[in-house]
C-alpha positions as CSV (number, residue, x, y, z in Angstrom):
1,X,0.0,0.0,0.0
2,X,1.1,3.6,-0.6
3,X,1.6,5.9,2.4
4,X,-1.5,7.8,1.5
5,X,-3.6,4.6,1.6
6,X,-2.1,3.5,4.9
7,X,-2.9,6.9,6.3
8,X,-6.5,6.9,5.0
9,X,-7.2,3.4,6.5
10,X,-5.5,4.3,9.8
11,X,-2.9,1.6,9.3
12,X,-0.2,4.2,9.9
13,X,-0.1,7.5,11.7
14,X,2.4,10.4,11.8
15,X,3.6,9.6,15.3
16,X,5.4,12.6,16.9
17,X,6.1,10.9,20.2
18,X,4.8,8.4,22.7
19,X,5.6,8.0,26.3
20,X,4.4,6.7,29.7
21,X,3.6,9.4,32.2
22,X,1.0,10.7,34.7
23,X,-2.0,12.5,33.3
24,X,-1.6,16.1,34.3
25,X,-4.9,17.8,33.3
26,X,-8.7,17.5,33.7
27,X,-10.8,14.8,35.3
28,X,-8.1,12.0,35.2
29,X,-5.3,14.1,36.7
30,X,-2.9,12.0,38.6
31,X,-3.6,8.7,36.8
32,X,-0.8,6.9,34.9
33,X,-1.4,6.6,31.2
34,X,0.5,6.0,27.9
35,X,0.4,9.0,25.6
36,X,0.3,8.8,21.9
37,X,1.0,12.2,20.3
38,X,0.0,12.4,16.7
39,X,1.6,15.1,14.5
40,X,-0.5,17.5,12.4
41,X,-2.8,20.3,13.5
42,X,-4.8,22.9,11.5
43,X,-6.2,24.7,14.6
44,X,-3.0,26.5,15.6
45,X,-3.5,27.9,19.1
46,X,-1.1,30.8,19.7
47,X,-0.4,29.5,23.2
48,X,0.2,25.9,22.1
49,X,3.1,24.4,24.0
50,X,3.8,21.8,21.3
51,X,3.8,23.9,18.2
52,X,6.3,21.4,16.7
53,X,3.4,19.0,16.4
54,X,1.6,21.2,13.8
55,X,3.5,20.1,10.7
56,X,2.7,16.4,10.1
57,X,5.3,16.1,7.4
58,X,8.0,16.4,10.1
59,X,6.9,13.1,11.6
60,X,7.3,10.0,9.4
61,X,4.5,7.6,9.3
62,X,4.6,4.8,11.9
63,X,2.7,1.6,11.3
64,X,-0.3,1.5,13.7
65,X,0.5,-2.1,14.7
66,X,4.0,-0.9,15.8
67,X,2.4,1.8,18.0
68,X,0.1,-0.8,19.6
69,X,3.1,-3.0,20.4
70,X,4.8,-0.1,22.1
71,X,1.6,0.6,24.1
72,X,1.5,-3.0,25.3
73,X,5.1,-2.7,26.5
74,X,4.2,-0.6,29.5
75,X,2.3,-1.2,32.8
76,X,-0.7,1.1,32.0
77,X,-3.9,-0.2,30.6
78,X,-5.0,3.2,29.2
79,X,-3.9,5.3,26.3
80,X,-4.4,9.0,25.9
81,X,-4.4,10.0,22.2
82,X,-3.5,13.6,21.7
83,X,-1.7,16.0,19.3
84,X,-1.7,18.1,17.3
85,X,-5.3,17.4,16.5
86,X,-5.7,13.6,16.4
87,X,-9.1,13.7,14.7
88,X,-7.4,14.8,11.5
89,X,-6.8,11.0,11.0
90,X,-8.8,7.8,10.9
91,X,-8.4,6.3,14.4
92,X,-10.8,3.4,14.0
93,X,-8.1,0.7,13.5
94,X,-5.9,2.0,16.3
95,X,-8.8,2.0,18.8
96,X,-10.1,-1.4,17.7
97,X,-6.7,-3.0,18.1
98,X,-6.3,-1.4,21.6
99,X,-9.7,-2.6,22.6
100,X,-8.9,-6.2,21.5
101,X,-5.9,-6.0,23.9
102,X,-8.0,-4.7,26.8
103,X,-6.6,-1.1,26.7
104,X,-8.9,1.8,27.6
105,X,-8.9,4.7,25.1
106,X,-8.9,8.4,26.0
107,X,-9.1,11.2,23.4
108,X,-8.0,14.8,23.7
109,X,-9.5,16.9,20.9
110,X,-10.7,20.3,19.8
111,X,-13.5,18.6,18.0
112,X,-12.9,20.4,14.8
113,X,-12.9,17.2,12.7
114,X,-15.3,14.2,12.4
115,X,-15.0,11.7,15.2
116,X,-13.4,8.3,14.5
117,X,-12.4,5.6,16.9
118,X,-14.1,4.0,19.9
119,X,-13.4,5.9,23.1
120,X,-13.9,5.2,26.8
121,X,-13.4,8.9,27.5
122,X,-13.5,12.0,25.3
123,X,-12.1,15.3,26.5
124,X,-13.3,18.2,24.3
125,X,-11.3,21.3,24.5
126,X,-12.9,23.8,22.1
127,X,-11.2,26.7,20.4
128,X,-13.0,29.9,19.4
129,X,-11.3,30.2,16.0
130,X,-12.0,26.6,15.0
131,X,-15.1,25.5,16.9
132,X,-16.1,21.9,17.4
133,X,-18.4,20.1,15.0
134,X,-22.0,19.9,16.3
135,X,-21.9,16.1,16.4
136,X,-19.1,15.9,19.0
137,X,-20.7,17.9,21.8
138,X,-23.0,15.2,23.1
139,X,-20.2,12.6,22.8
140,X,-17.9,14.6,25.2
141,X,-17.3,13.2,28.7
142,X,-15.3,16.2,29.7
143,X,-15.4,19.8,28.5
144,X,-12.1,21.7,29.2
145,X,-11.9,25.3,28.3
146,X,-8.5,27.1,28.3
147,X,-8.8,30.6,29.9
148,X,-6.5,33.2,28.5
149,X,-8.6,36.3,29.1
150,X,-11.9,37.3,30.6
151,X,-13.7,36.9,27.4
152,X,-13.0,33.1,27.5
153,X,-15.5,32.7,30.4
154,X,-18.3,33.7,28.0
155,X,-17.0,31.3,25.4
156,X,-16.9,28.5,28.0
157,X,-20.6,29.1,29.0
158,X,-21.8,29.5,25.4
159,X,-21.8,25.9,24.5
160,X,-23.0,24.2,27.7
161,X,-26.5,23.5,26.4
162,X,-25.0,21.3,23.6
163,X,-23.3,19.0,26.1
164,X,-24.7,16.0,28.0
165,X,-25.9,16.8,31.5
166,X,-23.3,14.5,33.0
167,X,-20.3,16.0,31.1
168,X,-17.6,17.2,33.5
169,X,-16.8,20.9,33.2
170,X,-13.3,22.3,33.6
171,X,-11.7,25.7,33.3
172,X,-7.9,25.7,32.9
173,X,-5.6,28.7,32.9
174,X,-3.4,29.2,29.8
175,X,0.1,28.5,31.2
176,X,1.7,31.8,30.4
177,X,-1.3,33.7,31.9
178,X,-1.8,31.5,35.0
179,X,-0.5,34.1,37.4
180,X,-2.7,36.9,36.1
181,X,-5.8,34.8,35.5
182,X,-5.7,32.3,38.4
183,X,-7.6,34.4,40.9
184,X,-10.3,35.3,38.4
185,X,-10.7,31.6,37.6
186,X,-10.9,30.8,41.3
187,X,-13.5,33.5,41.8
188,X,-15.5,32.4,38.8
189,X,-15.7,28.8,39.9
190,X,-16.7,29.7,43.4
191,X,-19.5,31.7,41.9
192,X,-20.4,29.0,39.4
193,X,-19.8,25.7,41.1
194,X,-20.8,23.6,38.2
195,X,-17.3,24.2,37.0
196,X,-14.0,22.7,38.3
197,X,-10.5,24.0,37.9
198,X,-7.9,22.0,35.9
199,X,-4.2,22.7,36.3
200,X,-1.3,21.5,34.1
201,X,0.0,19.6,37.1
202,X,2.6,17.7,35.0
203,X,4.4,21.1,34.5
204,X,4.5,21.6,38.2
205,X,5.8,18.1,38.6
206,X,8.4,18.5,35.9
207,X,7.2,15.5,33.9
208,X,6.1,15.1,30.2
């Protein structure tokens, strides 16, 4: 098969990196997990801390079966698929192979592309300039909004009616603005207790 065919079928992915670590953000903070970071992103957040992931051509295609083997060679029984924007790719095969092996699948996405793959948990982190597709809102288990300025609180509230009632709600300070925005986030959550605060705890711990 050509590289394009492998990519379209999800039999190979532009793997940027994969590693075993502790989940640092959101609902599953503190839990060990194997991370698969897929290269390629057309969202382009100005504050992204992995801008090197944006250009998929920098990351040669890795056969999905090889990625699965690497997942199995670690103690964790859960995988977090992140990017870049992982939904730029067909993730059906990757998820199905992980499921066969008894691995739980967790997705981190902006929701800007159609959903593929079978997921035990979907963390939707929407972006104003490339909003999620309507179909993904009611699939999200977790809704994590990055707060860079006061206007982001309105953006966070705007889409709540599209979510399931049991979706977990998080506000997370953009890392470079954490000192200026933290108190505002604390005050906002105390006034609106449906929200919780997410911190990038892996950065405080000094781990990937």
